[in-house]
Structures are given as C-alpha cells and as structure tokens.
C-alpha positions as CSV (number, residue, x, y, z in Angstrom):
1,M,-1.2,5.4,-28.8
2,R,-4.5,3.5,-28.3
3,R,-5.4,2.5,-25.1
4,K,-8.1,-0.5,-24.8
5,I,-10.3,-1.1,-21.8
6,A,-12.6,-3.7,-21.4
7,G,-13.7,-6.4,-18.8
8,L,-10.8,-8.6,-19.9
9,C,-7.6,-7.2,-21.6
10,A,-6.9,-8.2,-24.7
11,L,-4.0,-10.2,-23.6
12,C,-6.0,-11.6,-21.0
13,C,-8.4,-12.8,-23.5
14,A,-5.8,-14.6,-25.6
15,L,-4.4,-16.2,-22.8
16,S,-7.9,-17.7,-22.0
17,L,-7.4,-15.9,-18.3
18,T,-11.1,-15.7,-16.4
19,G,-12.2,-13.6,-13.8
20,C,-9.6,-10.9,-13.6
21,A,-10.1,-7.2,-15.2
22,G,-7.0,-5.6,-17.0
23,T,-5.8,-2.9,-19.2
24,T,-3.3,-2.9,-21.7
25,Q,-1.5,-0.1,-23.8
26,S,1.3,-0.4,-26.2
27,G,4.5,1.7,-25.2
28,P,6.3,4.2,-27.5
29,D,8.4,3.0,-30.5
30,P,11.5,1.4,-29.0
31,A,13.7,2.4,-31.8
32,A,13.1,6.0,-30.8
33,V,14.2,5.4,-27.1
34,D,17.8,5.4,-25.9
35,S,16.9,2.7,-23.5
36,P,18.5,-0.4,-22.2
37,V,15.2,-1.6,-21.6
38,A,13.2,-0.5,-24.6
39,G,10.8,-2.8,-25.8
40,K,10.7,-4.9,-23.0
41,K,7.0,-6.4,-21.8
42,V,6.1,-5.7,-18.4
43,A,2.9,-6.1,-16.2
44,Y,1.4,-5.2,-13.1
45,I,-0.6,-7.9,-11.3
46,M,-2.6,-6.8,-8.4
47,Q,-4.6,-9.6,-6.5
48,M,-7.0,-7.2,-5.4
49,A,-9.8,-4.9,-7.3
50,P,-8.6,-1.4,-8.9
51,S,-9.6,0.6,-5.9
52,D,-8.7,4.4,-6.1
53,I,-5.2,3.9,-4.8
54,F,-4.2,1.1,-7.1
55,Q,-5.6,2.9,-10.1
56,M,-3.1,5.7,-9.4
57,W,-0.6,3.1,-9.1
58,S,-1.0,1.5,-12.2
59,Q,-1.1,4.9,-14.0
60,S,2.0,5.8,-12.4
61,A,3.7,2.6,-13.0
62,Q,2.2,2.9,-16.9
63,E,3.4,6.3,-17.4
64,T,7.0,5.4,-16.0
65,A,7.2,2.0,-18.2
66,E,6.2,3.9,-21.5
67,G,8.5,6.7,-20.7
68,L,11.5,4.0,-20.8
69,G,10.4,2.6,-24.0
70,M,8.6,-0.6,-22.3
71,E,5.1,-2.3,-23.3
72,Y,2.8,-2.3,-20.5
73,D,-0.5,-3.9,-19.3
74,A,-2.3,-4.4,-16.3
75,F,-4.1,-7.0,-14.5
76,F,-6.7,-6.7,-11.3
77,C,-7.5,-10.1,-10.1
78,G,-10.8,-9.4,-7.8
79,G,-9.3,-10.5,-4.6
80,S,-8.8,-14.0,-5.8
81,D,-5.0,-15.8,-4.9
82,A,-6.0,-18.5,-7.7
83,Q,-6.8,-15.7,-10.2
84,W,-3.4,-13.9,-9.1
85,Q,-1.6,-17.2,-9.6
86,D,-3.0,-18.3,-12.6
87,T,-2.6,-14.8,-14.2
88,V,1.4,-14.8,-13.1
89,A,1.7,-18.1,-14.5
90,Q,0.1,-17.3,-17.8
91,C,2.1,-14.0,-18.3
92,A,5.3,-15.8,-17.4
93,A,4.4,-18.5,-20.5
94,A,3.5,-15.6,-22.7
95,G,7.2,-14.4,-22.6
96,Y,6.8,-11.1,-20.8
97,D,10.1,-9.9,-19.5
98,G,9.3,-8.5,-16.1
99,L,6.5,-8.7,-13.8
100,L,5.6,-6.2,-10.7
101,L,3.4,-8.1,-8.7
102,S,1.1,-7.2,-5.8
103,H,-0.4,-8.7,-2.5
104,G,0.6,-12.1,-3.2
105,G,-0.2,-14.3,0.2
106,Q,2.4,-15.2,2.1
107,N,1.1,-18.5,2.5
108,Y,1.9,-19.6,-1.1
109,A,3.9,-16.7,-2.6
110,Y,7.5,-17.9,-1.9
111,S,6.9,-21.5,-3.2
112,F,5.2,-20.5,-6.2
113,L,7.4,-17.8,-7.5
114,K,10.4,-20.3,-6.8
115,D,9.0,-22.8,-8.7
116,L,8.0,-20.1,-11.5
117,L,11.6,-18.8,-11.5
118,E,13.2,-22.5,-12.1
119,Q,11.0,-22.9,-15.0
120,Y,11.3,-19.1,-16.5
121,P,14.9,-18.2,-15.0
122,D,15.3,-15.1,-17.3
123,L,12.1,-13.3,-15.9
124,K,12.4,-10.2,-13.7
125,I,9.9,-9.7,-10.9
126,V,9.4,-7.3,-8.4
127,T,6.9,-7.5,-5.8
128,F,4.9,-5.2,-3.4
129,D,3.6,-6.3,0.0
130,T,4.1,-9.9,-0.4
131,Q,5.9,-11.7,2.2
132,F,7.9,-15.0,1.5
133,K,7.5,-17.7,4.0
134,D,8.3,-21.0,3.9
135,G,6.1,-24.3,4.9
136,S,7.6,-23.8,8.2
137,G,6.5,-20.0,8.4
138,Q,10.3,-18.8,8.1
139,T,10.9,-15.6,5.9
140,Q,12.9,-16.4,2.8
141,T,14.4,-14.6,0.1
142,L,14.5,-15.3,-3.9
143,E,17.7,-14.3,-5.6
144,G,17.2,-11.4,-8.1
145,V,13.7,-10.6,-6.6
146,T,13.3,-7.4,-5.1
147,Q,10.7,-7.0,-2.6
148,F,9.3,-3.7,-1.3
149,F,6.7,-2.6,1.2
150,Q,4.9,0.6,2.9
151,Q,7.2,1.4,6.0
152,D,4.2,0.0,8.4
153,A,5.9,0.4,11.8
154,Q,6.2,4.0,11.0
155,F,2.6,3.9,9.8
156,A,1.8,3.4,13.6
157,Q,4.4,5.5,15.1
158,L,3.5,8.5,13.1
159,L,-0.1,8.2,14.1
160,L,0.6,7.7,17.7
161,E,3.0,10.9,17.6
162,Y,0.1,12.9,16.1
163,V,-2.5,11.6,18.8
164,C,0.5,12.2,22.0
165,Q,1.5,15.5,20.5
166,E,-1.3,17.3,18.8
167,L,-4.3,15.8,20.4
168,Y,-3.2,15.3,23.9
169,P,-0.1,17.2,24.3
170,D,-1.0,18.2,27.9
171,K,-1.2,14.4,29.0
172,T,1.9,13.6,27.2
173,A,3.6,16.4,28.7
174,A,2.5,15.4,32.1
175,G,3.6,11.9,31.8
176,E,0.4,10.4,31.5
177,P,-0.4,7.6,28.8
178,V,-2.9,8.5,26.3
179,N,-5.9,5.9,26.6
180,I,-6.5,4.0,23.3
181,L,-9.0,1.6,21.9
182,K,-7.3,-0.2,19.4
183,V,-8.6,-1.6,16.0
184,W,-6.5,-4.3,14.9
185,V,-6.6,-8.1,13.9
186,G,-3.9,-10.6,14.8
187,P,-1.2,-11.8,15.4
188,N,-0.3,-13.7,12.0
189,F,-4.0,-12.1,10.2
190,L,-2.0,-10.2,7.8
191,S,1.8,-9.5,7.6
192,P,1.4,-5.3,6.9
193,F,-0.7,-5.7,10.2
194,D,1.6,-7.0,12.2
195,R,4.4,-4.8,11.1
196,R,2.0,-1.9,12.3
197,Q,1.9,-3.7,15.6
198,E,5.5,-3.4,16.0
199,G,5.3,0.3,15.6
200,Y,2.1,0.6,18.0
201,A,3.7,-1.7,20.8
202,A,7.1,0.7,20.8
203,Y,4.7,3.4,21.9
204,E,3.0,1.1,24.9
205,E,6.3,0.1,25.8
206,A,7.4,3.8,26.4
207,G,4.2,4.4,28.4
208,L,3.2,6.9,25.8
209,I,-0.1,5.1,25.5
210,H,-2.3,2.5,27.2
211,T,-4.7,0.3,25.3
212,V,-7.9,0.2,26.7
213,E,-9.0,-2.7,24.7
214,T,-8.2,-4.3,21.2
215,I,-11.1,-5.0,18.8
216,G,-11.6,-6.2,15.2
217,P,-14.3,-7.2,13.0
218,S,-16.3,-10.7,13.5
219,D,-17.4,-10.8,10.0
220,F,-14.5,-10.2,7.4
221,S,-16.9,-10.6,4.4
222,N,-18.8,-7.3,5.4
223,A,-16.1,-5.7,7.7
224,E,-17.3,-2.3,7.8
225,A,-20.4,-3.1,9.1
226,S,-19.0,-5.6,11.5
227,M,-16.7,-2.7,12.9
228,A,-19.5,-0.6,13.4
229,D,-21.4,-2.8,15.4
230,I,-18.7,-4.1,17.5
231,T,-17.5,-0.5,18.1
232,A,-20.9,0.6,19.2
233,A,-21.2,-2.2,21.4
234,T,-17.5,-1.9,22.8
235,L,-18.1,2.4,23.5
236,A,-21.3,1.7,25.5
237,K,-19.2,-0.1,28.0
238,Y,-17.0,3.1,29.2
239,Q,-17.8,6.4,30.6
240,P,-17.0,9.6,28.8
241,G,-13.2,10.2,29.2
242,E,-12.1,6.6,29.7
243,I,-11.1,6.3,26.0
244,D,-9.0,9.4,24.6
245,A,-8.5,8.1,21.1
246,I,-9.1,5.3,18.6
247,W,-6.3,3.8,16.6
248,C,-7.4,1.9,13.5
249,C,-4.7,-0.5,11.6
250,Y,-6.9,-0.1,8.4
251,D,-9.0,2.5,6.8
252,L,-11.8,-0.1,5.9
253,Y,-12.2,-0.9,9.6
254,A,-12.0,2.9,10.5
255,S,-14.9,3.4,8.2
256,G,-17.0,1.6,10.4
257,V,-15.3,3.3,13.4
258,Y,-16.6,6.4,12.3
259,T,-20.2,5.4,11.8
260,A,-20.4,4.0,15.4
261,L,-18.7,7.7,16.5
262,T,-20.8,9.8,14.2
263,Q,-24.3,8.1,14.6
264,G,-24.1,7.3,18.6
265,G,-22.7,11.1,19.3
266,Y,-19.5,10.4,20.9
267,D,-16.8,12.7,20.9
268,I,-13.9,10.8,20.6
269,P,-10.8,11.4,18.0
270,M,-10.1,8.7,15.4
271,V,-6.9,7.8,13.4
272,S,-6.2,5.5,10.8
273,V,-3.8,3.9,8.3
274,D,-4.0,4.1,4.6
275,I,-6.4,6.6,2.6
276,C,-9.1,6.5,-0.1
277,N,-11.4,9.4,-1.4
278,A,-14.1,8.1,1.1
279,D,-11.8,8.3,3.8
280,I,-10.9,12.1,2.9
281,E,-14.5,13.0,2.4
282,K,-15.6,11.9,5.9
283,M,-12.4,13.5,7.6
284,A,-13.4,17.0,5.6
285,R,-17.1,16.7,7.1
286,E,-17.8,19.2,9.7
287,G,-17.3,17.9,13.3
288,S,-15.5,14.7,11.8
289,P,-14.3,12.6,14.6
290,W,-11.6,11.2,11.8
291,K,-8.5,13.5,12.6
292,A,-5.8,11.8,10.6
293,C,-4.6,9.3,8.1
294,A,-1.2,7.9,7.3
295,T,-0.2,7.0,3.7
296,T,2.4,6.8,1.3
297,N,2.0,8.6,-2.1
298,W,0.4,6.0,-4.3
299,N,1.3,8.1,-7.3
300,Y,4.8,7.4,-6.4
301,N,4.5,4.1,-5.1
302,G,3.7,2.8,-9.0
303,E,6.5,4.8,-10.1
304,F,8.9,3.4,-7.6
305,G,8.0,-0.5,-8.5
306,M,8.2,0.3,-12.1
307,R,11.7,1.9,-11.7
308,V,12.7,-1.2,-9.9
309,L,11.6,-3.7,-12.0
310,A,13.6,-1.7,-14.8
311,L,16.8,-1.8,-12.9
312,E,16.4,-5.3,-12.6
313,L,15.8,-5.9,-16.3
314,S,18.9,-3.7,-17.1
315,G,21.1,-5.6,-14.6
316,D,21.5,-2.1,-12.8
317,Y,20.9,-3.9,-9.1
318,D,23.4,-1.6,-7.6
319,A,20.9,1.4,-8.1
320,I,18.0,-0.2,-6.2
321,I,18.1,1.7,-2.9
322,D,16.1,1.2,0.2
323,P,14.3,4.4,0.8
324,M,14.5,4.1,4.6
325,T,18.3,3.3,4.6
326,G,19.7,4.7,1.6
327,E,21.7,1.2,1.2
328,C,21.6,-1.2,-1.7
329,A,19.2,-4.0,-1.0
330,S,16.6,-6.6,-2.3
331,W,14.2,-5.6,0.8
332,L,13.0,-2.0,0.4
333,E,10.3,0.2,2.6
334,L,8.6,3.3,1.3
335,P,8.7,6.3,3.8
336,T,5.2,7.3,5.4
337,T,3.3,10.8,5.9
338,V,0.4,11.7,7.9
339,V,-2.1,13.5,6.2
340,T,-4.6,15.3,8.7
341,Q,-8.2,16.8,8.8
342,D,-7.1,20.3,8.7
343,M,-5.0,19.5,5.4
344,V,-8.2,18.3,3.6
345,S,-11.0,20.5,5.0
346,G,-10.9,23.2,2.6
347,G,-12.8,20.8,0.2
348,G,-12.0,19.8,-3.5
349,I,-9.2,17.4,-2.1
350,N,-8.9,13.8,-3.2
351,V,-6.6,11.2,-3.7
352,T,-5.3,12.4,-7.1
353,N,-4.7,16.0,-5.5
354,L,-3.3,15.3,-2.2
355,D,0.0,16.5,-3.1
356,T,-1.2,20.2,-3.1
357,V,-1.5,19.8,0.6
358,A,-0.1,16.9,2.4
359,G,3.1,18.9,2.6
360,E,7.0,18.2,2.0
361,S,7.2,14.5,3.2
362,Y,4.3,13.5,0.9
363,T,5.9,15.1,-2.1
364,D,9.7,14.5,-1.5
365,R,11.3,12.3,-4.4
366,S,14.7,12.2,-3.0
367,W,14.7,9.0,-2.4
368,M,13.4,7.6,-5.9
369,P,16.0,5.2,-7.3
370,T,17.5,6.0,-10.5
371,V,20.5,5.9,-12.8
372,A,22.0,8.3,-15.6
373,W,20.2,6.9,-18.4
374,M,17.1,6.6,-16.4
375,A,17.0,10.1,-15.3
376,E,17.5,11.3,-18.5
377,L,14.6,9.3,-20.1
378,L,12.5,10.2,-17.2
379,G,13.4,14.0,-16.8
380,D,14.7,13.6,-13.0
C-alpha cells in the first residue's frame, strides 16, 4: 500500500478544498476480505490541527478501517469551523459512505448535519466531542447518528479523588476540605468544560474540596502565556498554605500554570485534564509540581470511533454499546484514567508508549464494541 502525505491530500485537491491538511491511503483488496463493509469509503474529519493525540487517533482509526476492508482518508482543518463544514459537505458530495467527525461546534453542528443527512440519507455519521444543540439551545439527536465523548465528569472526579486521597489524605480523613485553585472557563464556553464542571461540583457539594478562586485565560489566542500571567498574579495574593492544589480543566491552560509555579518557586501541586508529550515531559522533571493528568487512551479512541462507524455501515446498531453503562445507545462515553507523575518519571515515556506504565484501566479493552465478523477480522 502506498501512503501519500502532502499539504493537501489528493482527494482534498480534487475537491478544491482549501486550508485543511490531510492524509490518504487505499485500503486492502475488498475481494480478499470477508467483511460486510469491504470497499466502503470512510473519512475522519477533525476540526483541529493534527496534534500528538489526534495523529494517534487517526492512525488507529486507519488501521481499524483497513483491517475491515475499507478505504480511509483523514482531514485536519486547522481549527476552522468553516473548513470543517466545507470538508464534510465536499466528502458527502464525493460519495463517501461514512464520516467520523470530530469537534464540530455545538452552535452549528446539529443544523448543519441535519440538512446534510436530508440531502444524503444513506450517509453514515459518527461524531466525537460534538454536541447537538438547536437554535434555542436545546439538546437534540439525529436519527442514525452516534455521538461519543470522553467521560468528562469522570475526568474531574478521578483527579479530585487523587488530590484528596493521595496528596492530602490526612485532611480528607479529618473531614477538612482541600483548598483548590480552580482553572476553568464557563459556563457555556465549551461543552466538555461544562461536563467536567459537573464532576467538580460533586466534590464541592460533598464538602471534600473548597474552591478558593476560579481563574481562566484572558487571551484565548495565546492561552498558555495568558494563564502563566494570571496564575502568577493570583498566587501573589495568597499566603503559603492557603492553596493546597490547583485543578486545571485543560492541559493547555495547565502548561501556563506550570510556568507560573516553577518560575515563582511555589510548592503547590497541580493536576489537569488531557495529556500530550509536552505534559509528560513537564511531569517527569525533577521536583515538578505537575502531579497527574486524567486522560483516555487515544489509540483506543480512534479504533472505537471507526468500529462504531463500521457497525452503522453494516446495520449492526444493536452492537453499539456505551462503555459506561453496557447498554445499546446512540450517546456513548469513553472511560478515563489518571496518569501520575510516578508512572512517567522513569524517562522515555510519551503518548505512544503510555500503555506500558499507565495500568489496567488505561489498557482495558473489554468495552470495545464488536460483532462476530468484526472480531474475526480484527483479531479480537
């Protein structure tokens, strides 16, 4: 098989798409694969740029698609909502059978995809981190479309459990709340952040934590530097011991917090949601305040999404199971895990080999959706 990588993928050029970067690769010979989806054309279309974890996602989705005999393309749209919508529309018009769509905006995804499916009723769609809201802000669904997300509330809860049980067990045992500087933006800024707030609020309501103050970036075009400045200014207001830990809803913001802590010489532990190679490197440094990240397994995320899309294409909707409930559903959530500083401090760890240190919860595959023909083809 021949892999073609360029500033624009061959298909993208043929469709006159501009401003997105893509990869394309032909699948195996459909005639040689005993698969109900053999020969189907599928695409992964990501609104964001190809970061470490989303490249992992695309690679695992591609391997899954090709293992099932499908042809796979990937498009990254550089953070442009317009590019994302244009790419989706052009792929639908080009005759793709299935689309795996990531990070569509909740202010447009529902109406856009609703109109698209009316025009292309045979098109199969699976979305990741894409909320469906109508013009009045009400949550909606689209028949035949499966939505899946990371279990965002669990992100917050697992990190706060780590803070309370591992970093401050004595305070927790004594019934004293742990004092948290909260890094968050909301409400209604980004749906995953709002869902993470639900998990955070549960710990507040239980009296296990006390939020000293909530801060977030003032400049979203340079969020990391903005968070470094804001965190430094905030910490200067407090005496030692008044802040026990810093909880960050997003690792980009956490990187700015890390800068403020290390440059200011503060002895305050911090934890964050999401992970990348830069996070791991900072966590692994000697004396680092960055103690833990909560994440999903990004290799599994891409495989999961492509399996769900293949099950839609084969009509096996009853095999699309929510990992968190074990029930057939069109709204699915992926289980999360905590990666601690101890796990990565030995050196040589990055997002591609995190499975070697992150424990059973990170490598558990028991929730991966499958049917007999898929299991045979993918070696389940």
